[in-house]
C-alpha positions as CSV (number, residue, x, y, z in Angstrom):
1,M,39.2,-20.3,-56.2
2,V,40.9,-17.5,-54.4
3,E,42.5,-14.1,-55.2
4,I,44.4,-11.6,-53.1
5,C,44.8,-8.3,-54.9
6,M,46.2,-5.3,-53.2
7,H,44.9,-1.6,-55.5
8,T,47.1,0.4,-54.6
9,T,51.0,2.6,-55.7
10,F,54.4,0.9,-54.1
11,S,55.1,4.0,-52.4
12,R,52.0,3.5,-50.2
13,L,53.3,-1.0,-50.0
14,I,56.7,0.3,-48.6
15,R,55.0,2.8,-46.3
16,Y,53.0,-0.3,-45.0
17,A,56.1,-2.1,-44.7
18,V,54.0,-4.6,-47.0
19,S,56.3,-7.4,-48.6
20,A,55.5,-7.3,-52.6
21,V,53.4,-4.4,-54.6
22,T,51.2,-7.1,-55.0
23,L,50.4,-10.4,-53.9
24,M,47.8,-12.6,-55.7
25,A,47.3,-16.2,-53.5
26,W,45.2,-18.6,-55.4
27,V,43.8,-21.9,-53.3
28,M,42.0,-23.8,-55.1
29,F,38.4,-25.2,-53.9
30,S,37.0,-27.6,-56.1
31,Q,37.9,-30.0,-58.1
32,V,39.1,-28.2,-61.4
33,S,42.7,-27.2,-61.2
34,V,43.2,-24.2,-63.2
35,A,39.7,-22.6,-64.6
36,D,39.9,-22.0,-68.7
37,D,37.4,-18.6,-69.9
38,A,34.7,-21.6,-70.5
39,Q,34.9,-22.5,-66.9
40,L,34.7,-18.4,-66.3
41,S,32.2,-17.4,-68.1
42,Q,30.6,-19.7,-65.9
43,S,31.2,-18.9,-63.0
44,S,29.8,-16.3,-60.3
45,C,32.3,-14.6,-57.8
46,L,32.3,-12.2,-54.8
47,K,34.3,-9.6,-54.1
48,V,35.2,-7.9,-50.6
49,T,36.8,-5.1,-50.9
50,L,38.2,-2.5,-47.7
51,T,37.3,0.7,-49.1
52,G,38.4,2.3,-45.3
53,T,40.2,1.2,-43.4
54,N,41.5,3.6,-41.1
55,G,40.7,3.7,-37.4
56,G,38.4,6.6,-35.2
57,P,38.1,9.6,-36.1
58,T,41.4,10.5,-36.4
59,P,43.4,10.5,-39.8
60,F,46.4,8.9,-40.4
61,N,48.3,9.3,-43.8
62,G,45.1,9.9,-46.0
63,L,43.6,6.4,-45.3
64,A,39.9,6.5,-45.6
65,G,37.4,5.9,-43.3
66,A,35.8,2.6,-42.4
67,G,34.3,1.1,-45.5
68,T,33.7,-2.6,-47.0
69,L,32.6,-3.4,-50.6
70,V,30.5,-6.1,-51.2
71,E,30.4,-7.5,-54.4
72,F,28.9,-10.7,-56.5
73,G,28.3,-11.7,-60.1
74,Q,29.8,-13.1,-63.2
75,N,33.5,-13.6,-63.2
76,P,35.4,-12.1,-63.8
77,D,33.9,-8.5,-63.2
78,C,31.6,-9.8,-60.2
79,D,29.8,-6.8,-60.7
80,D,26.3,-7.5,-61.2
81,V,25.5,-6.8,-56.8
82,R,27.8,-3.8,-55.0
83,L,26.9,-3.4,-51.3
84,Q,28.8,-0.5,-50.0
85,F,28.9,-0.7,-45.8
86,D,30.0,2.0,-43.9
87,S,30.6,5.0,-46.0
88,G,33.4,6.9,-43.7
89,R,36.0,10.0,-44.8
90,G,37.0,9.1,-48.5
91,T,34.2,6.4,-49.1
92,T,33.8,8.0,-52.6
93,Q,37.3,8.7,-53.8
94,S,38.4,5.4,-52.9
95,L,35.5,3.7,-55.3
96,S,35.9,5.9,-57.7
97,K,40.0,4.3,-57.2
98,L,38.5,1.3,-58.3
99,G,36.5,2.0,-60.7
100,I,33.4,2.4,-59.3
101,R,30.6,5.3,-59.5
102,S,28.3,5.8,-56.6
103,T,25.3,5.3,-59.0
104,A,27.2,1.5,-59.2
105,L,25.6,1.1,-55.8
106,G,22.3,-0.7,-54.7
107,L,22.6,-0.7,-51.3
108,L,24.3,0.8,-48.1
109,A,24.9,-0.4,-45.2
110,F,25.2,1.8,-41.7
111,T,26.8,-0.5,-39.1
112,H,26.5,1.8,-36.7
113,L,26.0,6.0,-36.4
114,H,29.8,6.7,-35.7
115,S,30.4,9.9,-37.0
116,D,33.2,7.5,-39.2
117,H,31.5,5.4,-40.5
118,V,28.9,7.7,-41.8
119,D,31.1,10.8,-42.4
120,G,31.3,10.2,-46.4
121,F,27.8,10.0,-46.8
122,S,27.3,13.3,-47.9
123,D,30.0,13.3,-50.0
124,L,28.4,9.8,-51.8
125,I,25.2,10.9,-51.7
126,L,25.5,14.4,-53.3
127,N,27.3,13.1,-56.0
128,R,24.5,10.3,-56.8
129,W,22.1,13.4,-56.7
130,H,24.7,14.7,-59.5
131,S,24.6,12.7,-61.9
132,T,19.9,12.4,-62.1
133,G,21.2,15.6,-63.9
134,I,24.1,14.6,-66.0
135,N,21.9,11.6,-67.1
136,K,18.6,13.5,-67.2
137,Q,16.4,11.2,-64.8
138,S,14.3,13.2,-62.9
139,D,12.9,9.1,-61.8
140,F,16.8,7.9,-60.7
141,P,16.2,5.4,-58.9
142,S,16.3,5.0,-54.6
143,L,19.4,3.8,-52.5
144,D,18.3,1.8,-50.3
145,I,19.7,2.2,-46.7
146,L,19.5,-0.4,-43.8
147,C,20.2,1.2,-40.1
148,S,18.9,0.4,-36.8
149,N,16.0,2.0,-35.1
150,P,17.6,2.0,-31.6
151,R,13.6,3.2,-30.6
152,A,13.6,0.0,-30.5
153,A,16.8,-0.9,-28.4
154,K,16.5,-3.7,-25.3
155,P,16.9,-1.7,-23.2
156,P,15.9,1.6,-24.0
157,A,19.4,3.1,-25.4
158,Q,19.9,6.2,-23.6
159,H,20.7,7.7,-26.1
160,V,19.7,7.8,-29.5
161,V,21.3,8.2,-32.5
162,D,18.6,8.5,-35.4
163,C,19.1,6.9,-38.4
164,K,16.5,8.2,-41.0
165,S,16.8,11.5,-39.3
166,F,20.5,11.7,-39.9
167,V,19.5,10.7,-43.6
168,A,16.7,13.1,-44.1
169,N,19.0,15.4,-42.8
170,I,22.2,15.1,-45.1
171,D,21.6,17.6,-47.7
172,Q,20.3,20.5,-45.2
173,P,23.3,22.6,-45.1
174,F,23.7,22.7,-49.4
175,K,19.3,23.3,-48.9
176,A,20.2,26.1,-46.2
177,S,22.6,27.7,-48.1
178,G,20.6,27.8,-50.9
179,E,23.2,25.8,-53.1
180,L,20.4,22.9,-54.4
181,T,18.8,25.5,-55.5
182,Q,21.6,27.1,-57.8
183,R,22.6,23.6,-59.0
184,L,18.8,22.9,-60.0
185,A,18.9,26.5,-62.3
186,E,21.2,25.7,-64.0
187,N,20.1,22.0,-64.5
188,P,16.4,21.1,-63.9
189,G,17.2,18.0,-65.1
190,R,18.1,16.5,-61.3
191,T,15.5,15.1,-59.3
192,S,14.0,18.2,-57.8
193,G,14.2,17.2,-54.4
194,G,18.0,17.1,-53.3
195,P,20.5,14.4,-52.3
196,S,18.4,12.9,-49.6
197,S,15.4,12.6,-51.9
198,L,17.0,9.9,-53.5
199,T,17.4,7.2,-50.4
200,R,15.2,4.8,-48.9
201,V,15.8,4.0,-45.5
202,I,14.6,0.3,-43.9
203,E,15.0,0.4,-39.7
204,L,15.5,-2.7,-38.7
205,D,15.3,-3.9,-35.2
206,E,17.9,-3.0,-33.0
207,G,16.7,-5.5,-29.9
208,N,17.2,-8.6,-32.7
209,E,19.3,-10.9,-30.7
210,K,19.4,-13.7,-33.2
211,P,20.2,-13.3,-37.2
212,A,17.3,-12.1,-39.4
213,T,16.8,-10.9,-42.9
214,A,16.9,-7.6,-44.1
215,W,17.3,-7.6,-47.5
216,S,17.7,-10.0,-50.3
217,K,17.7,-9.1,-54.8
218,K,17.6,-12.1,-56.7
219,T,19.9,-12.2,-59.9
220,P,20.4,-14.6,-62.7
221,L,23.2,-16.5,-61.0
222,G,21.0,-16.5,-57.8
223,Q,20.2,-14.9,-55.0
224,V,21.8,-12.1,-52.4
225,T,20.4,-11.8,-48.9
226,I,21.8,-9.5,-46.2
227,S,21.3,-10.7,-42.7
228,Y,21.5,-9.0,-39.2
229,I,21.8,-9.5,-35.9
230,R,23.1,-6.5,-33.1
231,V,26.5,-6.2,-31.4
232,N,27.3,-4.7,-28.2
233,H,29.4,-0.9,-28.8
234,I,27.2,1.7,-28.9
235,P,23.4,1.4,-29.2
236,G,21.9,0.6,-32.8
237,A,25.1,-1.1,-33.6
238,L,24.5,-3.9,-36.0
239,A,26.6,-6.6,-37.9
240,Y,26.2,-7.9,-41.2
241,R,25.8,-10.9,-43.2
242,V,26.4,-11.1,-46.6
243,D,25.1,-14.8,-48.2
244,T,25.2,-15.6,-52.6
245,P,26.1,-18.5,-54.0
246,A,30.0,-17.8,-54.6
247,G,30.4,-17.6,-50.7
248,S,29.1,-15.8,-48.0
249,V,31.1,-12.5,-45.5
250,V,30.2,-11.3,-42.2
251,I,30.8,-7.5,-41.8
252,G,31.2,-7.0,-37.5
253,G,31.9,-3.5,-37.8
254,D,33.0,-2.2,-34.7
255,A,31.5,-4.9,-32.4
256,A,32.5,-5.9,-28.9
257,N,33.6,-8.2,-27.1
258,D,30.3,-9.3,-25.1
259,Q,31.9,-8.3,-21.5
260,P,33.3,-5.3,-21.7
261,I,36.7,-6.6,-19.3
262,E,40.2,-6.5,-19.8
263,V,40.4,-10.3,-19.3
264,R,38.5,-11.8,-22.4
265,T,36.6,-14.9,-21.8
266,T,35.3,-15.3,-25.4
267,S,36.2,-14.7,-28.1
268,T,35.0,-12.0,-29.2
269,S,30.5,-11.1,-30.0
270,D,29.1,-13.9,-29.3
271,S,26.4,-12.6,-31.9
272,T,29.0,-12.0,-34.5
273,A,29.9,-15.4,-33.5
274,L,26.0,-16.5,-34.3
275,L,26.0,-15.0,-37.7
276,A,29.2,-16.3,-38.5
277,K,27.6,-19.5,-38.4
278,S,24.3,-19.4,-39.2
279,P,22.7,-21.3,-41.2
280,D,26.6,-22.6,-41.8
281,S,29.8,-21.1,-41.6
282,A,31.6,-18.2,-42.9
283,T,33.6,-17.5,-46.0
284,I,35.1,-14.4,-44.9
285,I,34.8,-12.8,-42.1
286,V,35.6,-8.5,-42.2
287,H,35.6,-7.2,-39.2
288,S,37.7,-3.7,-36.7
289,A,40.7,-4.4,-34.9
290,T,42.6,-3.3,-32.1
291,S,45.5,-4.4,-31.1
292,K,46.7,-6.1,-27.5
293,I,48.9,-4.0,-27.0
294,L,46.6,-0.8,-26.2
295,A,45.8,-2.9,-23.2
296,P,44.5,-1.0,-19.7
297,G,48.6,0.5,-18.4
298,S,49.7,1.3,-22.3
299,G,48.3,5.2,-22.0
300,Y,45.4,4.1,-24.3
301,P,41.4,4.7,-22.2
302,K,40.7,1.7,-21.2
303,K,36.8,2.3,-22.1
304,F,37.6,2.6,-25.7
305,Y,39.8,-0.8,-26.3
306,V,37.2,-2.6,-24.0
307,R,34.5,-1.6,-26.5
308,Q,36.6,-2.9,-29.4
309,S,37.9,-6.6,-30.1
310,T,41.8,-7.1,-30.3
311,A,43.2,-8.6,-33.3
312,E,43.9,-12.2,-31.4
313,D,39.7,-12.1,-30.3
314,L,38.9,-12.3,-33.7
315,G,41.4,-15.0,-34.9
316,T,39.5,-17.3,-31.7
317,L,36.1,-16.1,-33.6
318,A,37.1,-16.9,-36.9
319,K,39.2,-20.5,-36.3
320,S,35.8,-21.7,-33.6
321,T,32.9,-20.3,-36.5
322,G,35.1,-22.4,-39.4
323,A,35.3,-18.8,-42.1
324,R,38.5,-19.4,-44.5
325,Y,39.2,-15.8,-44.5
326,L,39.7,-13.3,-41.7
327,M,40.1,-9.8,-43.5
328,L,41.2,-6.7,-40.5
329,T,40.0,-3.1,-40.9
330,H,39.8,-0.4,-38.9
331,L,43.1,-1.0,-37.4
332,I,43.7,0.6,-34.0
333,P,46.6,1.9,-34.2
334,A,46.9,1.7,-37.8
335,I,49.6,0.4,-40.0
336,G,52.6,2.4,-39.3
337,A,51.8,4.7,-36.2
338,K,53.8,5.9,-33.7
339,K,50.7,6.7,-31.5
340,A,46.6,5.4,-30.9
341,G,44.9,8.3,-28.8
342,P,46.7,9.5,-26.3
343,A,49.2,6.7,-25.9
344,D,52.8,6.7,-27.9
345,L,54.0,3.4,-29.2
346,E,57.6,1.9,-29.0
347,S,57.3,0.9,-32.6
348,A,54.6,1.2,-35.3
349,M,52.8,-1.9,-36.1
350,T,53.4,-3.5,-39.4
351,A,50.6,-5.9,-41.3
352,N,52.9,-9.0,-40.2
353,D,52.3,-7.6,-36.5
354,W,48.8,-7.6,-37.2
355,K,48.9,-11.3,-38.8
356,A,50.5,-12.3,-36.3
357,E,48.6,-11.6,-33.3
358,A,45.5,-12.9,-35.2
359,A,47.1,-16.2,-35.5
360,E,48.0,-16.3,-31.9
361,T,45.1,-18.7,-31.6
362,G,45.7,-20.8,-34.4
363,F,44.0,-19.4,-37.4
364,P,46.3,-19.6,-40.1
365,H,48.7,-16.8,-40.3
366,D,47.6,-17.2,-44.4
367,N,44.4,-16.8,-45.0
368,I,44.2,-12.9,-42.5
369,I,44.4,-9.7,-45.2
370,V,45.0,-7.0,-43.5
371,G,44.9,-3.2,-44.9
372,P,45.9,-0.8,-46.5
373,D,43.3,0.7,-48.4
374,R,41.3,-1.8,-51.1
375,V,43.4,-4.3,-50.3
376,S,40.5,-7.4,-52.1
377,L,39.5,-11.1,-51.0
378,K,37.7,-12.2,-54.4
379,I,36.4,-15.7,-54.4
380,S,34.9,-17.4,-57.4
381,N,32.6,-20.8,-57.6
382,T,33.6,-22.7,-60.8
383,P,31.7,-24.8,-62.1
């Protein structure tokens, strides 16, 4: 059973040209026609929410920065395990609008360390640290951080973006200014080492060209496993896959076509395709998308266009790997925008425009989900 919901207001929906205030689509893939309360109580669910869909560092219409929340658990809440992938600007606020505190996250994984994917991390980890004082928990659990080890890149990266250094220094301005010392003085219950001490960085091999396990957790409903693979975008870029008993989701990040050329010879990243098929077809693919209207000649910089995947690329990817659903995020241009970087657009794109591009290669139009922020897809594994 599948449920698609948009957590937003009527005015926001009008602004983004979405067709209804709330969209519900129910698709059955079990023998049960309608799941009753007893069945739901025994079933597990996987829920994927786009916490932020803004494409790039420049803000537009208050959209949150790149981020995807993956939840797994018992129906109907799916809240046994909560995993956040990327934490762009406004991630903490977006989670708050979903009724989720930063302390509820069990893991944060970075696809890469471009600022638009990580600039909400400081707010998120500071928020967790403040909660240690509220709860008087000096032994507050650390947040696992998954990210690449670009020092292992093959060939060696020209510019190394160091994840461990980024995380270790995320609270440095607050330490240097004395703000953390003042906070500790007013509430000694907070963890003395500051926000960065509440993290556990797990570096992954950036040179890994085959899917490998990054993290796993055993739950009463079964195993949750995260695997990863290197992808082309910048050195240190990774794509992730989450496998649960209710289904699986691939988080492609900003994975680019393996050949940085204008005419695409493959659907998109072969690495992402491999991850989406290993060990079997992923249920959902979440991926950053650029529209083909920004192809060279549009005024949009070619170097940025070729290092992203187009919606058409991603439709081909989803179809060729057997995925059931495709969620487009990090949209360039944003829905409703009349400009993308230096490029002026003849007209603003709508959600239906994005779906039409992705569906050109034959992937089902109705199985494509496009923003706005906090749109979610829930899959229930009903016995």
